[in-house]
N, C-alpha and C positions, 0 to 999 in steps of 0.2 A: 224499409220504411224510414222517411226522414222528415224532421219538423224544424221550421226556422221562422224568423219574421219575414214577412213579405205579403203579397196579395193573397186573399183568401179565394183562390181559383178552384172551381170545380169542373172536371170533366176528364176526358181520355185523349191522349196524344199517341198518334202512330208515329213512331220515330224510325228512320233508316239509319241505325247505327253504323258509323264509319269504322274501318280497320284501326286497330291500335289502341281503342279505348275498352276499358272494362265496362260491364252493364252498369255498374254504380257510377262510374264516371260519366257515362253518357247521360244517365238520369240527373246527375248534379248539374252538367252543362245545360240540359234543357231546362231544368228548374230554375237555374239563374237567368236564362235568356227570358223565362216567362215571369221572373221575380214572385215565384209561387211559394206559399208558406208550407205546403204538406204535399209530399209526393212518394210514389212508391212504383216499382216495376212489378211485371207478371211473370218473370222467367228470364234467365240469363243467357247470353251469348259469350262464347270465349272472346278474348281481346282480339285475336287474329280474325275472327268471323265478323260478318256484316249482315245488315238486312234488319228485318222487322222486330221492333220491340213495342209492346204494349205499355203505355206509361200512364198511371193514374194520378190524378191530383184532387185534393181536398175530399169531398163526399164521395168521389167516385172509388176511393180506395176501400170502401166498405163493401164494394160488389166485385171485387177482383178475384175472389177465391176460386172461382170456376176456371179461371184462365190458366191456372197453373196445370190443370188436368187436360188441357185441350191438345187435339192433335195438331201437328205441325208439318210444314213442308219446307224443304231445302233444295238448292242446286249446289252440288259439291264437285269440286275437281280433284282428281286423284293422279298423283304420280306414280306409275308402275315401276318396280324393280328395286324399291327400297322402302323398308319399315322403319319407324323411328319410335323411340320410347315413349313419345307423347300422343304418337297416331297422327301428328300433323308436322308441318315444315318448320315449327319451332323447336322440335325435338332433336335427338342425336341419333344416327343410324344404329340400328340393331338388326340382328339376324335370327331365324328361327330354323330348327332343324329341317333340313331337306330343301331349303330355300335356294332356288336357282335364279338369281336377279336378271340373268339375260333370257330366260324362258320366253318365248315368243307369244304374243296374245292378239288374236285378231277380234274383230266385232262379234263375230258368232260365239267365240269362246268366252267374251265379255258377258254377251246377254245370257249364255247358259249359266254362268257363275252368279250373275244377279238374280236369275229365276229361282235359285236355292235359297234366297234370303227373304222371300215374299211370303207373308204371313206371321204367324206368331213363332219368334225365336228367341233363343237365350243369349243375352250378352254378359260378358264379365266386365264391369266398370272399370275404366281405366284408372291408373294410379294418379294421373294428372287429371283429377276431378275434384269437385267441392265436397263430396260425400265424406262425412266424418267418421273418424274412429278414435274413441276415447277423447272426445271433445276437440280432436284436431283434423282439418281437412287432409285427405289423403294426398294432395299435391305437396303439402309441406314434408311429408315422409318422402315423397319421391324425390324432392330436391335434396334431401339429405342422403339419397342412395339407398333407401329402405323400401323394400318391396313387400306388401302385406297380402295374405289370402283374401280374396274377395268372392263372396257368393254370386253365382250367375243370376241374373234378373230376367224375367220375361217381359219382352216388348213386342209390338206389332208393327211390321213393315206393311202398309197399306197397298203401296205401289212403288216400284223401282224400276226405273226406266234409263236406258242410255240415251243420252242427248247427243253427244259427239264423241269421236275417238280420233286424236292425231298423234300417231306414233306411239310414245310411251306415256300418254296423257288421256285421261278419260273423264269426261263430265257426266254426271247422273243426276237425275231428279228423284227425290225421296219424299213420299208421303209417309208419315209414322206417328205412332203414339207418344205420348209424353214418356220422358225418362230414356229416350233412345239417344244413344251417343253415336253420331255419325262418324266421329273418328275411329271408333271401335268398329263400326259396319265397314269402313274402308279398309281397315287393318285385316278383318276376317275375309273380305272379298279378295285381297292380295294373298292371303294364305291358301284359299281355294284355287286361285290361279297358279299359286306355286312360286310367283315372282317377288311377292311382298307388294305393299303399296301403303302410301300415307297421303293425307289431305294436304293440298296446296291452297286451296280457296273453299270457303263455306259461305252461304248466303241463305239467310232465312227468307222464304218468299211469302208465307202465309201461315197464320195461326189463328184458330177459333173463328173462322169465317172473315177475318181481316186480311187484306192483301198488301203487299209491298207497294203497289201502284198507288195506294191511299197515303203513303207515309211521307213524312217531311224529313229532309236533312237537316243537320244543325243550322248549316249555313242559309237555308231558305227560311228557316224559322227565325233566324236573326234579322233576316232582311225585312220582315214583316213590320209595318207600323204598329200594329198591336198583335204580338205573338199569341196572345190568348185566342185570337180568332181562329187559330188552327185546332182548337179543341173540339172534340165531340162530345154530346151530352153523356152523362154517366149511364143511362139506361142502354147505351149501344152494347154494354158488356152482357145484357141480358136479353137479347133480341131472339133467343131461342126459346125464351120461357113465356108460357101463356100469360095474358093480361087482364086484370080486373079493373073496372072503372067504378068509382064512388061518387055520389052526389056530395055537396057541400058539407051536409051534417054528418054523413057517414065518414067523409074524409076527416073531419074534426075530431070525431071519436077515435078513429084509427090512430091518428097522429099522437093522440094521449095515450096510446099503447093499449086500448081497449079492443077486445074482440068483436067481430062484426058479423052476424048472420046473414048469408046471402043465398038466394037459391040457385043464382048462376054457379057459385062455388059447390053447393052441393051436387049439382048436376054434371060436374067436370068428371073426366075419368079417373078411376081409382089411383092410376099410376102417377097422376100429378099431384105432388106434395107441396110444390112450392110456386108462388106466382109473383109477378110484378104488379104493382098497385099504382093507379093514377087517379087524381082528384079531378075537380072541374077545369075545362079548358085544357085537358091532357097534361096536367101538372104531375110529374114523376114524384111519388111519395116515398117509395121503397119497395121492399119486398115482404111477403107474407107466406105462412105455411097453412096448409089446409087442415082443419082439425074437425072432421065429422060434420061438414057443412059450414063450419066457422072459418072465419078468416083471422088468423092469429098473427099480429104484427112481428115481423122478424128484424129486419134491418131498415131503419127509417132515415130519411134525409133530415138534416138539421137545417132550418131555415132561419136561424139566428143571424142577425146581422153581425158581421165581424169586419174590423177595419186594420 
């Protein structure tokens, strides 16, 4: 999260991150283009990776928490015959016991290998990652030549499909849960194949219902007369959540932090514990928790005028 002087903009920007920028640098570039006061992103991409990032500005940052837990989709290209210490083309070549870099791989063999990774799998996080140990990210240890033990973590591969294969290069489409390392997936596929593999390209194409086709490049954003026109409303982050609408009097009490008793809330399924709330004329007010038929204010939009 970052804060500075600028316009008090509220909303969500779908950004197509370019290669070579860290997620934070991409965020700062977009924030400068919009001259926005407050901004944050909802999940990182490696500098060499490209594709969809969901950036939140102003009041939208209050509702971004669920995005960190969203499923994601990637298009990844693997080079067969070589493993690297980082799992991608930015690393140095390494070998594993029994590796045969020249082992032939055809499409049938690749599809068979991919099928073994569909479902819940265990991944050992890579040393070149932002996971922390004793307050330091693992990649700092890796750059010093230090390798630490890492516990396997369970992730889910919902779909894994071969898109194309040309010689010693394969492109795959991956639908996965949060926390999945595509670099590690490529490395593990290479080990199953016996020849080794690493990523040469990675592009995030979808997350939490948002699609790359909706995203703006930094160049297109900069070319707009008013870049803020690219922002989506904050409540797009909550579209999977049930909605409650209040009349003017109830909305006024709700925005004062007071609980509201509603028959519609009491009639909702027991599994629904959180809703988005709207006032007159469809004005988004924030989120609320259900409490035995009562609407308990949770996160509220601030409508204070700022300059």
